[in-house]
N, CA and C of each residue as an Amber inpcrd file, in Angstrom:
protein
   561
 259.0300000 -14.7770000  56.1070000 257.6820000 -14.8360000  56.6310000
 256.8470000 -13.7070000  56.0280000 257.4430000 -12.5600000  55.7990000
 256.7150000 -11.4260000  55.2310000 256.1410000 -11.7750000  53.8660000
 256.8620000 -12.5940000  53.0920000 256.3970000 -12.9490000  51.7440000
 255.4570000 -14.1510000  51.7370000 255.1230000 -14.6790000  52.8840000
 254.2270000 -15.8170000  52.9530000 254.9450000 -17.1550000  52.8550000
 256.2510000 -17.1630000  52.9670000 257.0480000 -18.3840000  52.9290000
 257.9940000 -18.3640000  54.1260000 258.6530000 -19.4930000  54.3730000
 259.6650000 -19.5100000  55.4270000 260.7640000 -20.4870000  55.0640000
 261.9010000 -20.3260000  55.7240000 263.1020000 -21.0770000  55.3940000
 263.5720000 -21.8430000  56.6250000 263.4690000 -23.1640000  56.5550000
 263.9080000 -24.0050000  57.6680000 265.3990000 -24.3300000  57.6120000
 266.0530000 -23.9820000  56.5280000 267.4490000 -24.3900000  56.3350000
 268.4670000 -23.3870000  56.8700000 268.0260000 -22.3460000  57.5470000
 268.9710000 -21.3130000  57.9690000 270.0060000 -21.8240000  58.9640000
 269.6270000 -22.6950000  59.8750000 270.5930000 -23.2260000  60.8360000
 271.6870000 -24.0290000  60.1600000 271.2970000 -24.8290000  59.1630000
 272.2870000 -25.6170000  58.4360000 273.1600000 -24.7310000  57.5540000
 272.5830000 -23.6720000  56.9890000 273.3850000 -22.7330000  56.1930000
 274.3900000 -22.0260000  57.0890000 273.9790000 -21.7040000  58.2850000
 274.8530000 -21.1010000  59.2970000 276.0690000 -22.0030000  59.5320000
 275.8270000 -23.2890000  59.7750000 276.9120000 -24.2300000  60.0250000
 277.7780000 -24.4790000  58.8040000 277.1420000 -24.6420000  57.6250000
 277.9010000 -24.9080000  56.4120000 278.8020000 -23.7350000  56.0450000
 278.3050000 -22.5220000  56.1900000 279.1420000 -21.3640000  55.8520000
 280.3580000 -21.2800000  56.7600000 280.1820000 -21.6150000  58.0250000
 281.3170000 -21.6270000  58.9470000 282.3310000 -22.6900000  58.5390000
 281.8350000 -23.8600000  58.1710000 282.7180000 -24.9530000  57.7580000
 283.4620000 -24.5970000  56.4730000 282.7500000 -24.0460000  55.5030000
 283.3950000 -23.6530000  54.2460000 284.4960000 -22.6290000  54.5060000
 284.1800000 -21.6230000  55.2960000 285.1720000 -20.5900000  55.6120000
 286.3860000 -21.2050000  56.3050000 286.1340000 -22.0560000  57.2890000
 287.2180000 -22.6650000  58.0490000 288.0940000 -23.5870000  57.2140000
 287.4720000 -24.4240000  56.3970000 288.2480000 -25.3750000  55.5840000
 289.0790000 -24.6520000  54.5290000 288.4780000 -23.6860000  53.8550000
 289.2300000 -22.9600000  52.8250000 290.4180000 -22.2160000  53.4240000
 290.2220000 -21.6500000  54.6120000 291.3070000 -20.8900000  55.2470000
 292.3880000 -21.8100000  55.8090000 291.9730000 -22.8910000  56.4620000
 292.9580000 -23.7630000  57.1070000 293.6370000 -24.7300000  56.1330000
 292.8370000 -25.4150000  55.3090000 293.3740000 -26.5050000  54.4880000
 293.8540000 -26.0700000  53.1070000 293.3000000 -24.9880000  52.5760000
 293.6350000 -24.5920000  51.2090000 294.3920000 -23.2730000  51.1300000
 294.7080000 -22.6880000  52.2760000 295.5280000 -21.4920000  52.3050000
 294.8400000 -20.2120000  51.8540000 293.5170000 -20.2390000  51.7560000
 292.8000000 -19.0210000  51.4090000 292.8880000 -18.0520000  52.5800000
 292.8180000 -16.7710000  52.2890000 292.6890000 -15.7930000  53.3530000
 291.2890000 -15.8900000  53.9570000 291.1430000 -15.3930000  55.1440000
 289.8360000 -15.4700000  55.8050000 288.7580000 -14.7120000  55.0220000
 289.1070000 -13.5350000  54.5010000 288.1070000 -12.7610000  53.7570000
 287.6530000 -13.4550000  52.4800000 288.5800000 -13.9270000  51.6300000
 288.1220000 -14.6310000  50.4250000 287.3100000 -15.8900000  50.7490000
 287.7140000 -16.6180000  51.7990000 286.9720000 -17.8240000  52.1920000
 285.5600000 -17.4540000  52.6420000 285.4540000 -16.3830000  53.4060000
 284.1500000 -15.9220000  53.8870000 283.2740000 -15.4510000  52.7190000
 283.8600000 -14.7190000  51.7950000 283.0950000 -14.2410000  50.6360000
 282.6270000 -15.4150000  49.7880000 283.4540000 -16.4370000  49.6350000
 283.0380000 -17.6280000  48.9000000 281.8550000 -18.3020000  49.5980000
 281.8960000 -18.3780000  50.9260000 280.7790000 -18.9570000  51.6830000
 279.5030000 -18.1380000  51.4620000 279.6190000 -16.8240000  51.3780000
 278.4530000 -15.9720000  51.1120000 277.8950000 -16.2350000  49.7140000
 278.7780000 -16.4560000  48.7440000 278.3360000 -16.7530000  47.3770000
 277.6120000 -18.0960000  47.3360000 278.1410000 -19.0770000  48.0570000
 277.4590000 -20.3770000  48.1590000 276.0670000 -20.1840000  48.7630000
 275.9720000 -19.3470000  49.7800000 274.6860000 -19.0830000  50.4210000
 273.6920000 -18.4540000  49.4480000 274.1630000 -17.5330000  48.6290000
 273.2750000 -16.9420000  47.6230000 272.7640000 -18.0130000  46.6600000
 273.6340000 -18.9480000  46.2850000 273.2160000 -20.0450000  45.4110000
 272.1800000 -20.9390000  46.0700000 272.3760000 -21.2250000  47.3450000
 271.4060000 -22.0440000  48.0830000 270.0640000 -21.3240000  48.1570000
 270.0850000 -20.0280000  48.4440000 268.8410000 -19.2590000  48.4790000
 268.1490000 -19.2380000  47.1300000 268.9370000 -19.1230000  46.0680000
 268.3790000 -19.1520000  44.7160000 267.7020000 -20.4880000  44.4350000
 268.3430000 -21.5750000  44.8230000 267.7470000 -22.9020000  44.6280000
 266.4640000 -23.0320000  45.4390000 266.4960000 -22.6350000  46.7120000
 265.2850000 -22.6920000  47.5410000 264.1470000 -21.8910000  46.9160000
 264.4610000 -20.6750000  46.4950000 263.4440000 -19.8120000  45.9090000
 262.9170000 -20.3400000  44.5940000 263.7980000 -20.8460000  43.7390000
 263.3680000 -21.3570000  42.4360000 262.5010000 -22.5960000  42.5910000
 262.8860000 -23.4940000  43.4780000 262.0710000 -24.6950000  43.6840000
 260.7050000 -24.3420000  44.2680000 260.6750000 -23.3470000  45.1270000
 259.4060000 -22.9430000  45.7360000 258.5050000 -22.2190000  44.7430000
 259.0670000 -21.2930000  43.9810000 258.2260000 -20.4570000  43.1170000
 258.0060000 -21.0380000  41.7290000 259.0240000 -21.6230000  41.1430000
 258.9180000 -22.1060000  39.7610000 258.4190000 -23.5510000  39.6800000
 258.9030000 -24.4060000  40.5720000 258.4890000 -25.8120000  40.5540000
 257.2300000 -26.0150000  41.4030000 256.9070000 -25.0210000  42.2160000
 255.6990000 -25.0060000  43.0490000 255.7170000 -26.0540000  44.1550000
 256.9130000 -26.3510000  44.6810000 257.0230000 -27.2170000  45.8480000
 256.9070000 -26.3000000  47.0720000 256.0870000 -26.6580000  48.0550000
 255.9470000 -25.7880000  49.2350000 257.2960000 -25.5320000  49.9140000
 257.4650000 -24.3160000  50.3910000 258.7490000 -23.9250000  50.9920000
 259.0900000 -24.8010000  52.1880000 258.0980000 -25.2900000  52.8900000
 258.3550000 -26.1780000  54.0250000 259.1260000 -27.4100000  53.5650000
 258.6860000 -28.0200000  52.4740000 259.3140000 -29.2340000  51.9550000
 260.6990000 -28.9230000  51.3850000 260.7820000 -27.8670000  50.5810000
 262.0590000 -27.5010000  49.9480000 263.1180000 -27.2150000  51.0000000
 262.7930000 -26.3830000  51.9560000 263.8040000 -25.9670000  52.9300000
 264.0800000 -27.0530000  53.9670000 263.1220000 -27.9330000  54.2130000
 263.3830000 -29.0760000  55.0920000 264.3810000 -30.0200000  54.4260000
 264.2110000 -30.2550000  53.1330000 265.1710000 -31.0640000  52.3860000
 266.5320000 -30.3880000  52.3200000 266.5480000 -29.0810000  52.0870000
 267.8100000 -28.3440000  52.0140000 268.5110000 -28.3490000  53.3650000
 267.7570000 -28.3220000  54.4410000 268.3300000 -28.4110000  55.7850000
 269.1780000 -29.6710000  55.8900000 268.6360000 -30.8070000  55.4530000
 269.3630000 -32.0770000  55.5250000 270.5610000 -32.0970000  54.5830000
 270.3850000 -31.5660000  53.3900000 271.4850000 -31.5360000  52.4140000
 272.6440000 -30.6930000  52.9370000 272.3450000 -29.5090000  53.4450000
 273.3960000 -28.6120000  53.9260000 274.0930000 -29.1710000  55.1670000
 273.3150000 -29.7570000  56.0730000 273.9230000 -30.3420000  57.2730000
 274.8240000 -31.5100000  56.8840000 274.3530000 -32.3370000  55.9530000
 275.1780000 -33.4520000  55.4740000 276.4430000 -32.9610000  54.8020000
 276.3260000 -31.9130000  53.9900000 277.5090000 -31.3480000  53.3210000
 278.5080000 -30.8210000  54.3450000 278.0150000 -30.1570000  55.3780000
 278.9100000 -29.6360000  56.4150000 279.6260000 -30.7780000  57.1300000
 278.8970000 -31.8440000  57.4480000 279.5130000 -32.9850000  58.1300000
 280.5380000 -33.6930000  57.2440000 280.2260000 -33.8410000  55.9570000
 281.1530000 -34.4940000  55.0380000 282.4060000 -33.6450000  54.8540000
 282.2290000 -32.3420000  54.6170000 283.3860000 -31.4630000  54.4120000
 284.3020000 -31.4270000  55.6320000 283.7050000 -31.3990000  56.8150000
 284.4910000 -31.3130000  58.0480000 284.8760000 -32.6870000  58.5800000
 284.4450000 -33.7340000  57.8920000 284.6830000 -35.1110000  58.3130000
 284.1900000 -35.3590000  59.7330000 283.1390000 -34.6230000  60.1250000
 282.5080000 -34.8100000  61.4170000 283.1970000 -34.1470000  62.5920000
 284.2960000 -33.4490000  62.3470000 285.0620000 -32.8400000  63.4300000
 285.0330000 -31.3140000  63.3460000 285.1600000 -30.6630000  64.4920000
 285.2860000 -29.2000000  64.4620000 286.5630000 -28.7800000  63.7440000
 286.5280000 -27.6090000  63.1600000 287.6680000 -27.0640000  62.4230000
 288.3010000 -25.9780000  63.2770000 289.5620000 -26.1810000  63.5920000
 290.2880000 -25.1820000  64.3840000 291.6340000 -24.9370000  63.7210000
 292.4470000 -24.1230000  64.3280000 293.7570000 -23.8030000  63.7650000
 293.6750000 -22.8410000  62.5930000 292.7270000 -21.9130000  62.6680000
 292.5680000 -20.9340000  61.5950000 293.6690000 -19.8780000  61.6940000
 294.0650000 -19.3080000  60.5600000 295.1250000 -18.2850000  60.5880000
 294.6750000 -17.0620000  61.3840000 295.4080000 -16.7280000  62.4180000
 294.9930000 -15.6620000  63.3410000 295.4720000 -14.2800000  62.9210000
 296.2920000 -14.1940000  61.8880000 296.8510000 -12.8860000  61.5300000
 295.8650000 -12.0110000  60.7640000 294.7450000 -12.5290000  60.3780000
 293.7920000 -11.7890000  59.5670000 293.0250000 -10.7490000  60.3900000
 292.7130000  -9.6280000  59.7660000 291.8720000  -8.6220000  60.4400000
 290.4070000  -9.0390000  60.4290000 290.1130000 -10.1440000  59.7900000
 288.7540000 -10.6980000  59.7620000 288.2020000 -10.8490000  61.1790000
 289.0270000 -11.3310000  62.0790000 288.5850000 -11.5870000  63.4480000
 288.2300000 -10.2930000  64.1790000 288.9900000  -9.2380000  63.9440000
 288.6950000  -7.9590000  64.5930000 287.4310000  -7.3220000  64.0370000
 287.2760000  -7.3670000  62.7240000 286.1130000  -6.7300000  62.0950000
 284.8260000  -7.4700000  62.4370000 284.8860000  -8.7880000  62.4120000
 283.6660000  -9.5660000  62.6200000 283.3600000  -9.8290000  64.0910000
 284.3790000  -9.8400000  64.9330000 284.1350000 -10.2200000  66.3250000
 285.0690000  -9.5290000  67.3100000 285.4960000  -8.3460000  67.0050000
 286.3800000  -7.6220000  67.9190000 285.5850000  -6.7800000  68.9040000
 286.2070000  -5.7370000  69.3590000 285.5520000  -4.7980000  70.2640000
 285.8240000  -3.3710000  69.8050000 284.8190000  -2.5380000  69.9860000
 284.9410000  -1.1210000  69.6610000 284.9620000  -0.3580000  70.9830000
 285.8370000   0.5950000  71.1040000 286.0080000   1.3900000  72.3200000
 286.4220000   0.5280000  73.5120000 286.9180000  -0.6650000  73.2470000
 287.4070000  -1.5270000  74.3080000 286.3540000  -2.2800000  75.0910000
 285.0650000  -2.0650000  74.8000000 284.0430000  -2.7570000  75.5760000
 282.8300000  -3.2060000  74.7450000 282.6220000  -2.6150000  73.5880000
 281.4280000  -2.9090000  72.7950000 281.7500000  -3.9480000  71.7130000
 281.1610000  -5.1510000  71.8100000 281.4430000  -6.1740000  70.8000000
 280.9440000  -5.7440000  69.4130000 281.7440000  -6.0350000  68.4020000
 281.3360000  -5.6510000  67.0460000 280.0900000  -6.4110000  66.5930000
 279.8180000  -7.5670000  67.2060000 278.5950000  -8.2870000  66.8540000
 277.3540000  -7.4320000  67.1300000 277.4110000  -6.6350000  68.1720000
 276.2940000  -5.7330000  68.4840000 276.1440000  -4.6910000  67.3790000
 277.2750000  -4.1690000  66.9100000 277.2250000  -3.1850000  65.8210000
 276.6970000  -3.8140000  64.5390000 277.1160000  -5.0600000  64.2390000
 276.5930000  -5.7530000  63.0530000 275.0820000  -5.9420000  63.1820000
 274.6140000  -6.3310000  64.3700000 273.1770000  -6.5380000  64.5800000
 272.4050000  -5.2350000  64.3590000 272.9080000  -4.1590000  64.9270000
 272.2340000  -2.8680000  64.7710000 272.2300000  -2.4480000  63.3030000
 273.3620000  -2.5810000  62.6300000 273.4590000  -2.1710000  61.2230000
 272.5230000  -2.9830000  60.3380000 272.4960000  -4.2910000  60.5170000
 271.6380000  -5.1400000  59.6820000 270.1650000  -4.8510000  59.9540000
 269.8110000  -4.6510000  61.2150000 268.4180000  -4.3220000  61.5370000
 268.0120000  -2.9710000  60.9720000 268.8950000  -1.9960000  61.0480000
 268.5880000  -0.6760000  60.4780000 268.4310000  -0.7500000  58.9550000
 269.3490000  -1.4550000  58.3060000 269.2540000  -1.5960000  56.8500000
 267.9520000  -2.3000000  56.4730000 267.6290000  -3.3770000  57.1880000
 266.3850000  -4.0960000  56.9190000 265.1570000  -3.2270000  57.1310000
 265.1470000  -2.4670000  58.2180000 263.9980000  -1.5920000  58.4940000
 263.8580000  -0.5130000  57.4290000 264.9690000   0.0430000  56.9880000
 264.9220000   1.0760000  55.9500000 264.4280000   0.4920000  54.6350000
 264.9430000  -0.6740000  54.2610000 264.5070000  -1.3100000  53.0100000
 263.0230000  -1.6380000  53.0610000 262.5580000  -2.1790000  54.1890000
 261.1480000  -2.5590000  54.2940000 260.2070000  -1.3580000  54.3210000
 260.6790000  -0.2360000  54.8410000 259.7800000   0.9100000  54.9850000
 259.9560000   1.9990000  53.9390000 261.0830000   2.0340000  53.2420000
 261.3680000   3.1530000  52.3500000 261.6410000   2.7800000  50.8990000
 261.8440000   1.5120000  50.6210000 262.2010000   1.0990000  49.2690000
 261.0700000   0.3130000  48.6200000 261.0110000   0.3730000  47.3160000
 259.9780000  -0.3320000  46.5590000 260.0500000  -1.8320000  46.8310000
 261.2680000  -2.3710000  46.9210000 261.4150000  -3.7990000  47.1980000
 260.7310000  -4.1860000  48.5040000 260.8250000  -3.3510000  49.5200000
 260.1510000  -3.6170000  50.7890000 258.6470000  -3.6790000  50.6290000
 258.1000000  -2.7430000  49.8540000 256.6580000  -2.7580000  49.6070000
 256.2560000  -3.9940000  48.8230000 257.1100000  -4.4160000  47.8920000
 256.8320000  -5.6280000  47.1190000 256.8300000  -6.8640000  48.0210000
 257.7340000  -6.8880000  48.9820000 257.7690000  -8.0070000  49.9350000
 256.4640000  -8.0820000  50.7160000 256.0530000  -6.9620000  51.2840000
 254.8060000  -6.9400000  52.0530000 253.6050000  -7.2920000  51.1780000
 253.5630000  -6.7410000  50.0030000 252.4400000  -6.9740000  49.1030000
 252.3600000  -8.4340000  48.6770000 253.5040000  -9.0280000  48.3640000
 253.5360000 -10.4300000  47.9550000 253.0320000 -11.3300000  49.0780000
 253.4280000 -11.0690000  50.2860000 252.9820000 -11.8740000  51.4220000
 251.5410000 -11.6470000  51.7800000 251.0680000 -10.4610000  51.5390000
 249.6930000 -10.1200000  51.9010000 248.6880000 -10.7040000  50.9140000
 248.9440000 -10.5350000  49.6110000 248.0340000 -11.0710000  48.5890000
 248.8380000 -11.2760000  47.3090000 249.3740000 -12.4780000  47.1740000
 250.2950000 -12.7670000  46.0700000 249.6040000 -12.6030000  44.7150000
 248.3850000 -13.0660000  44.6000000 247.6870000 -12.9930000  43.3060000
 247.4260000 -11.5500000  42.8890000 246.9360000 -10.7380000  43.8180000
 246.6740000  -9.3330000  43.4970000 247.9710000  -8.6000000  43.1480000
 249.0420000  -8.9280000  43.8670000 250.3380000  -8.3070000  43.5910000
 250.8240000  -8.6970000  42.2070000 250.6630000  -9.9740000  41.8620000
 251.0790000 -10.4490000  40.5430000 250.2460000  -9.7790000  39.4440000
 248.9480000  -9.6350000  39.6690000 248.0800000  -9.0030000  38.6830000
 248.3670000  -7.5130000  38.5290000 248.9940000  -6.9120000  39.5200000
 249.3470000  -5.4970000  39.4130000 250.6800000  -5.2850000  38.6850000
 251.2820000  -6.3770000  38.2160000 252.4830000  -6.2590000  37.4010000
 253.7870000  -6.5150000  38.1190000 253.7290000  -6.9640000  39.3510000
 254.9430000  -7.2330000  40.1120000 255.2990000  -8.7120000  39.9580000
 256.5490000  -8.9880000  39.6650000 257.0140000 -10.3640000  39.5210000
 257.1940000 -10.9610000  40.9160000 256.1380000 -11.5580000  41.4410000
 256.1470000 -12.0760000  42.8060000 257.1390000 -13.2220000  42.9750000
 257.3380000 -14.0110000  41.9340000 258.3160000 -15.0990000  42.0330000
 259.7110000 -14.5410000  42.2960000 260.0850000 -13.5110000  41.5570000
 261.4010000 -12.9040000  41.7280000 261.5320000 -12.2500000  43.1050000
 260.4520000 -11.6780000  43.6120000 260.4640000 -11.0940000  44.9570000
 260.7420000 -12.1820000  45.9850000 260.0590000 -13.3150000  45.8540000
 260.2570000 -14.4010000  46.8210000 261.6380000 -15.0430000  46.6800000
 262.1210000 -15.1910000  45.4600000 263.4550000 -15.7500000  45.2590000
 264.4990000 -14.8650000  45.9290000 264.3870000 -13.5590000  45.7510000
 265.3360000 -12.6400000  46.3960000 265.2300000 -12.7150000  47.9150000
 264.0160000 -12.9010000  48.4270000 263.8520000 -13.0270000  49.8800000
 264.5620000 -14.2790000  50.3990000 264.4400000 -15.3920000  49.6840000
 265.1640000 -16.6090000  50.0640000 266.6750000 -16.3840000  50.0090000
 267.1380000 -15.6760000  48.9900000 268.5700000 -15.4180000  48.8470000
 269.0870000 -14.5370000  49.9900000 268.3240000 -13.5310000  50.3650000
 268.7260000 -12.6450000  51.4640000 268.7540000 -13.4210000  52.7780000
 267.7580000 -14.2690000  53.0010000 267.7110000 -15.0660000  54.2320000
 268.9280000 -15.9760000  54.3370000 269.2470000 -16.6530000  53.2490000
 270.4090000 -17.5410000  53.2330000 271.7100000 -16.7650000  53.4130000
 271.8050000 -15.6150000  52.7610000 272.9910000 -14.7700000  52.8840000
 273.2020000 -14.3240000  54.3340000 272.1440000 -13.9190000  55.0000000
 272.2650000 -13.4700000  56.3900000 272.6130000 -14.6220000  57.3250000
 272.1160000 -15.8220000  57.0300000 272.4910000 -16.9900000  57.8350000
 273.9810000 -17.2660000  57.6850000 274.4830000 -17.1740000  56.4520000
 275.9110000 -17.3910000  56.2120000 276.7520000 -16.3000000  56.8630000
 276.2700000 -15.0690000  56.8190000 276.9690000 -13.9650000  57.4660000
 277.0980000 -14.2330000  58.9650000 276.0370000 -14.7350000  59.5670000
 276.0740000 -15.0780000  60.9940000 277.0730000 -16.1970000  61.2630000
 277.1720000 -17.1400000  60.3320000 278.1780000 -18.1940000  60.4700000
 279.5920000 -17.6280000  60.4610000 279.8210000 -16.6170000  59.6430000
 281.1260000 -15.9620000  59.6230000 281.4310000 -15.2550000  60.9340000
 280.4090000 -14.6500000  61.5180000 280.6030000 -14.0000000  62.8220000
 280.9630000 -15.0440000  63.8750000 280.3050000 -16.2200000  63.7910000
 280.6200000 -17.2750000  64.7530000 282.0660000 -17.7500000  64.5950000
 282.5000000 -17.9360000  63.3490000 283.8860000 -18.3610000  63.1010000
 284.8540000 -17.3400000  63.6980000 284.5890000 -16.0740000  63.4980000
 285.4710000 -15.0320000  64.0250000 285.4570000 -15.0150000  65.5450000
 284.3130000 -15.2400000  66.1280000 284.1880000 -15.1860000  67.5860000
 284.8650000 -16.3820000  68.2570000 284.6840000 -17.5720000  67.6890000
 285.2090000 -18.7930000  68.3130000 286.5680000 -19.2280000  67.7590000
 286.9910000 -18.6250000  66.6530000 288.2080000 -19.0450000  65.9390000
 288.1590000 -20.5210000  65.5760000 286.9730000 -21.0160000  65.3560000
 286.7760000 -22.4000000  64.9400000 285.3960000 -22.5140000  64.3140000
 285.1510000 -23.6650000  63.7030000 283.8410000 -23.9260000  63.1000000
 283.4740000 -25.3680000  63.3730000 282.2220000 -25.6040000  63.6150000
 281.7470000 -26.9640000  63.8310000 280.6240000 -27.2490000  62.8460000
 280.5950000 -28.4420000  62.2760000 279.5390000 -28.7660000  61.3130000
 278.1630000 -28.8780000  61.9420000 278.0960000 -28.9470000  63.2520000
 276.8070000 -29.0470000  63.9300000 276.2940000 -27.6900000  64.4170000
 276.9930000 -26.6280000  64.0900000 276.5580000 -25.2780000  64.4920000
 275.2020000 -24.9800000  63.8740000 274.3300000 -24.3810000  64.6380000
 273.0090000 -24.0130000  64.1420000 272.0000000 -25.1380000  64.1920000
 272.3880000 -26.2740000  64.7540000 271.4550000 -27.3920000  64.8270000
 270.3590000 -27.0740000  65.8240000 269.1180000 -27.3520000  65.4280000
 267.9870000 -27.0770000  66.3000000 267.4720000 -25.6650000  66.1820000
 268.0270000 -24.8680000  65.2600000 267.5830000 -23.4760000  65.0650000
 266.6020000 -23.3990000  63.9470000
């Protein structure tokens, strides 16, 4: 939103990343961490596609991400064959890191939320990239004329949004020890 665009596909990316992580770990014998990292890489690719179609092909982000929402949800349903994925390997420390407890009472999801918000606030207020994000959303033409590659700024914003949606899907997998292709629907 800061860059003047928005992404409607985050809920579907959330569900697809959970499904990818679950299927790779359960059906293909991948460890939870490699499966999760692969899901994050897929998310970066989806964000890149969303950003490129919006900035280079000049299709409005509403249309691009609405279409991607359907594509990702369909992919999640096809991969999971319409059923929730359970029976994930429980021996991994993935579950403790992503959804355990610290000091016996504080869920790690709270720590992840605080860390991501702090990192985002620092980047937006202290780094050049943050200023480029604000500038691009405020006046894209003036920002472009000042020598900033606004397309690349927006593409990176789409990639970060998709990456964070996938990261949230990984937290859900760790918390529930399962994944459903309908996760994130209506978000």
